[in-house]
C-alpha positions as CSV (number, residue, x, y, z in Angstrom):
1,M,0.0,0.0,0.3
2,T,1.0,3.4,-0.8
3,L,-0.1,6.7,1.3
4,A,0.3,9.7,-1.0
5,G,0.3,13.2,0.1
6,L,-1.7,15.9,-2.0
7,P,-0.6,19.7,-2.2
8,I,-2.3,21.6,0.5
9,G,-3.3,24.4,-1.8
10,N,-1.1,25.2,-4.8
11,S,-1.4,22.4,-7.5
12,D,2.1,23.1,-8.3
13,D,3.7,21.7,-5.1
14,A,3.2,18.0,-6.4
15,P,6.5,16.1,-6.7
16,P,6.7,14.2,-10.2
17,R,6.5,10.8,-7.5
18,L,2.8,11.5,-7.0
19,L,1.9,12.0,-10.8
20,H,3.7,8.9,-11.4
21,A,2.0,6.9,-8.7
22,L,-1.4,8.4,-9.8
23,E,-0.8,7.5,-13.2
24,G,0.4,4.3,-12.4
25,A,-2.3,3.4,-9.7
26,R,-4.7,0.5,-10.4
27,I,-6.9,1.2,-7.1
28,I,-6.8,4.5,-5.7
29,A,-8.9,5.3,-1.8
30,A,-9.6,8.8,-2.4
31,E,-11.7,11.4,0.3
32,D,-13.1,12.9,-1.9
33,T,-13.3,10.9,-5.6
34,R,-14.3,14.2,-7.3
35,R,-11.9,16.6,-5.6
36,L,-8.8,13.9,-6.9
37,R,-10.4,14.0,-10.3
38,R,-10.3,17.8,-10.4
39,F,-6.8,17.3,-9.1
40,A,-6.3,15.2,-12.0
41,A,-7.2,17.4,-14.6
42,R,-5.4,20.3,-13.2
43,A,-2.3,18.4,-13.2
44,G,-3.1,16.9,-17.0
45,L,-2.8,13.3,-16.1
46,R,-4.9,10.2,-16.2
47,L,-5.4,8.2,-13.0
48,G,-4.3,4.9,-13.8
49,G,-2.6,5.9,-17.0
50,D,-4.4,4.2,-20.1
51,A,-5.4,0.9,-18.2
52,G,-7.4,3.6,-16.0
53,A,-7.7,3.0,-12.4
54,R,-10.8,2.0,-9.9
55,V,-11.2,5.1,-8.0
56,V,-13.0,4.2,-4.7
57,S,-14.0,6.9,-2.0
58,Y,-12.6,6.6,1.6
59,F,-13.7,9.0,4.0
60,D,-14.5,9.3,7.7
61,A,-18.1,7.8,7.6
62,N,-17.1,4.5,5.7
63,E,-13.3,4.2,6.8
64,P,-14.3,1.0,9.0
65,R,-15.9,-1.0,6.3
66,R,-13.6,0.4,3.9
67,A,-10.4,-0.6,5.3
68,E,-11.8,-3.9,5.5
69,E,-12.2,-4.1,1.6
70,L,-8.8,-2.4,1.0
71,L,-7.0,-4.6,3.1
72,A,-8.8,-7.8,1.2
73,E,-7.3,-6.2,-2.3
74,L,-4.1,-5.9,-0.6
75,L,-3.7,-9.5,0.4
76,A,-4.8,-10.8,-2.8
77,G,-1.4,-9.0,-4.1
78,R,-3.3,-5.6,-5.8
79,D,-1.7,-2.5,-4.7
80,V,-3.7,0.4,-3.0
81,L,-2.9,3.9,-3.6
82,V,-4.5,6.1,-0.6
83,V,-4.9,9.7,-1.0
84,T,-7.1,12.7,0.5
85,D,-8.4,16.3,-0.2
86,A,-5.0,17.5,0.5
87,G,-2.3,16.8,3.0
88,M,-1.0,13.3,4.0
89,P,-3.2,10.5,4.7
90,G,-3.8,9.4,8.5
91,V,-3.4,12.9,9.8
92,S,-6.5,14.4,10.8
93,D,-7.7,12.5,7.9
94,P,-8.8,8.6,7.1
95,G,-5.8,6.6,6.8
96,Y,-4.7,5.3,10.3
97,R,-6.8,2.1,10.4
98,L,-5.9,0.7,7.4
99,V,-2.1,1.3,8.1
100,A,-2.3,-0.1,11.6
101,A,-4.8,-3.3,9.7
102,C,-1.7,-3.5,7.5
103,A,0.9,-3.5,10.0
104,D,-1.0,-6.4,11.8
105,A,-1.5,-8.1,8.4
106,G,2.4,-7.9,7.6
107,V,1.6,-5.5,4.5
108,P,3.9,-3.7,3.8
109,V,3.1,0.5,3.5
110,T,5.0,2.8,1.8
111,A,4.5,6.8,1.2
112,V,5.0,9.2,-1.3
113,P,5.7,12.5,1.2
114,G,4.2,16.0,0.5
115,P,3.1,19.3,1.7
116,T,1.4,19.1,4.8
117,A,-0.3,22.3,6.7
118,V,1.0,21.4,10.0
119,T,5.2,21.6,9.6
120,T,4.0,24.5,7.0
121,A,2.1,26.5,9.6
122,L,4.9,25.8,12.2
123,V,7.7,27.2,9.8
124,L,5.9,30.4,9.4
125,S,4.2,30.9,12.7
126,G,7.5,32.7,14.1
127,L,7.3,30.5,17.5
128,P,9.9,27.9,18.5
129,T,10.1,24.8,16.2
130,D,12.4,22.6,18.1
131,R,10.2,20.8,19.5
132,F,6.0,21.0,19.0
133,C,3.1,18.7,18.8
134,F,0.0,18.5,16.8
135,E,-3.1,18.5,18.6
136,G,-5.5,18.2,15.6
137,F,-9.3,19.8,15.9
138,A,-10.3,20.8,19.5
139,P,-13.5,19.0,20.7
140,R,-16.5,20.5,20.0
141,K,-17.7,20.3,23.6
142,G,-15.5,20.4,26.7
143,R,-12.9,22.9,25.4
144,R,-12.2,24.9,28.3
145,G,-11.0,21.4,30.1
146,Y,-9.2,20.5,26.8
147,F,-7.1,23.3,26.5
148,G,-6.7,23.9,30.2
149,A,-4.9,20.5,30.2
150,L,-2.1,21.6,27.7
151,A,-1.6,25.0,29.8
152,D,1.6,23.6,30.6
153,E,2.6,22.0,27.5
154,P,6.5,23.2,26.7
155,R,6.0,22.3,23.3
156,T,4.6,24.3,20.4
157,M,1.1,23.2,19.5
158,V,-0.3,22.9,16.3
159,F,-4.4,22.6,15.7
160,F,-6.7,22.8,13.0
161,E,-9.9,24.5,13.0
162,S,-13.2,25.3,11.2
163,P,-13.5,29.0,10.2
164,H,-16.8,29.1,12.3
165,R,-15.3,27.6,14.9
166,L,-12.0,29.8,15.0
167,A,-13.3,32.4,17.3
168,A,-14.8,30.5,20.0
169,T,-11.7,28.3,19.4
170,L,-9.2,31.1,20.3
171,A,-11.4,32.7,23.1
172,A,-11.0,29.5,24.8
173,M,-7.4,29.2,24.5
174,A,-6.9,32.8,25.6
175,E,-8.9,31.5,28.7
176,A,-7.4,28.5,29.0
177,L,-3.5,29.4,28.3
178,G,-3.8,33.2,28.8
179,A,-4.3,36.3,26.7
180,D,-0.6,37.0,26.5
181,R,0.3,33.5,24.9
182,R,2.2,34.2,21.4
183,A,0.2,32.5,18.5
184,A,-0.5,32.9,14.9
185,V,-3.5,32.1,12.7
186,C,-2.5,30.5,8.7
187,R,-5.3,31.0,6.5
188,E,-5.1,29.3,2.9
189,L,-1.6,28.1,3.1
190,T,0.3,28.3,-0.4
191,K,-3.1,29.8,-1.9
192,T,-3.6,33.0,-3.4
193,Y,-5.0,34.7,-0.1
194,E,-2.4,33.2,2.1
195,E,-2.4,34.7,5.2
196,V,-0.3,34.4,8.6
197,R,-1.7,36.8,11.6
198,R,1.0,36.6,14.5
199,A,-0.7,38.0,17.9
200,P,-1.2,37.2,21.5
201,L,-4.1,34.9,21.7
202,G,-6.4,37.6,23.2
203,E,-6.1,39.9,20.1
204,L,-6.3,37.1,17.7
205,A,-9.8,36.6,19.1
206,E,-11.0,39.6,19.0
207,W,-9.7,39.9,15.4
208,A,-11.4,36.3,14.6
209,R,-14.9,37.9,15.8
210,G,-14.8,38.8,12.0
211,E,-15.5,37.2,9.2
212,V,-12.7,34.4,8.5
213,R,-12.9,32.3,5.4
214,G,-10.4,29.2,4.1
215,E,-8.6,26.6,5.4
216,I,-7.2,27.1,9.2
217,T,-4.3,26.3,11.0
218,V,-3.5,27.1,14.7
219,V,-0.4,27.4,16.1
220,V,0.1,27.9,19.8
221,A,3.1,28.8,22.2
222,G,4.1,26.7,24.1
223,S,4.4,27.4,28.0
224,A,7.5,29.4,29.0
225,P,9.6,27.1,31.8
226,A,9.0,27.8,35.6
227,E,12.1,29.2,37.6
228,V,13.6,26.2,39.0
229,P,14.9,26.7,42.5
230,R,19.3,26.2,42.1
231,S,20.9,27.8,45.2
232,P,22.4,25.0,47.6
233,E,19.8,25.8,50.1
234,D,17.1,25.0,47.6
235,L,18.8,21.8,46.9
236,A,19.4,21.0,50.2
237,A,15.8,21.1,51.2
238,A,14.3,19.2,48.1
239,V,16.7,16.6,49.3
240,A,15.4,16.7,52.8
241,E,11.9,16.4,51.5
242,R,12.4,13.8,49.4
243,E,14.3,11.9,52.9
244,A,11.4,12.3,54.9
245,E,9.0,10.7,52.3
246,G,11.6,8.0,52.9
247,A,14.0,7.9,50.3
248,S,17.5,7.1,50.8
249,R,19.9,10.1,50.6
250,K,21.5,8.5,47.3
251,D,18.2,8.4,45.8
252,A,16.9,11.2,46.8
253,I,20.3,13.5,45.6
254,R,19.6,11.5,42.2
255,E,15.8,12.4,42.1
256,V,16.3,16.0,42.7
257,A,19.0,16.0,40.1
258,R,16.4,14.7,37.4
259,A,13.8,16.8,38.5
260,L,15.2,20.4,38.7
261,G,17.8,19.6,35.5
262,V,21.0,20.4,37.8
263,P,24.2,18.1,37.9
264,K,24.2,15.6,40.4
265,R,27.5,16.8,42.1
266,D,25.9,20.0,42.5
267,V,22.9,18.6,44.4
268,Y,25.6,16.6,46.7
269,D,27.6,19.3,47.5
270,A,24.5,21.3,48.6
271,A,23.1,17.9,50.6
272,H,26.3,17.8,52.5
273,R,27.1,21.0,53.1
């Protein structure tokens, strides 16, 4: 099986390997068959080449049933190419269940990598990129608790969101994470009206009350690291606290050094002053 990433907006981003895969495929599982055919027409290619490809729908509602059917095709020796509307299959789009089933059945899986809104928005956001996590779409209900649980997440966070829910989501983020938390709203990436708006969450929530259209990716800064006590007195107190809980001196020193990110020698010296 092959997973193929389609351009997230600009069809010129399609790599030659993707076009070859679409022309050589015999079975194509597509999130939206009409969109796939329009993309093929714009790219000037025929799905499956002269022989033609069998194109079947593969979207959220039919994913469990279709995954079983596609796995049967794969087990019979027929390759399947999986594509979504835009971006990589399996990233907030159908694909995960089929990959998992292939892994269990010993069916080889490969990928034709392509553009993705996740990393495209991340690098355009102006926020730290060394560590990040992808959270997909926030839940429709219980957003206050959902974002509250992410308040101490130190990594930059990337979310997908629909235009009509954007204002409410940003407001919930501002309440849970702080109105001053840095963020970026990336809209219509790689398309004609691409826009990246960088501002604190409170300002973005106010802006989003107006009409916002297009495909949306939100990038939010991680929490700032808390001040860590590192004075000898603080280190000695932390060791004593763990000893009082029943840890040996040696274990307490190791635990404090690991928890506070300081050299074990510094903790040892502080505890034996």
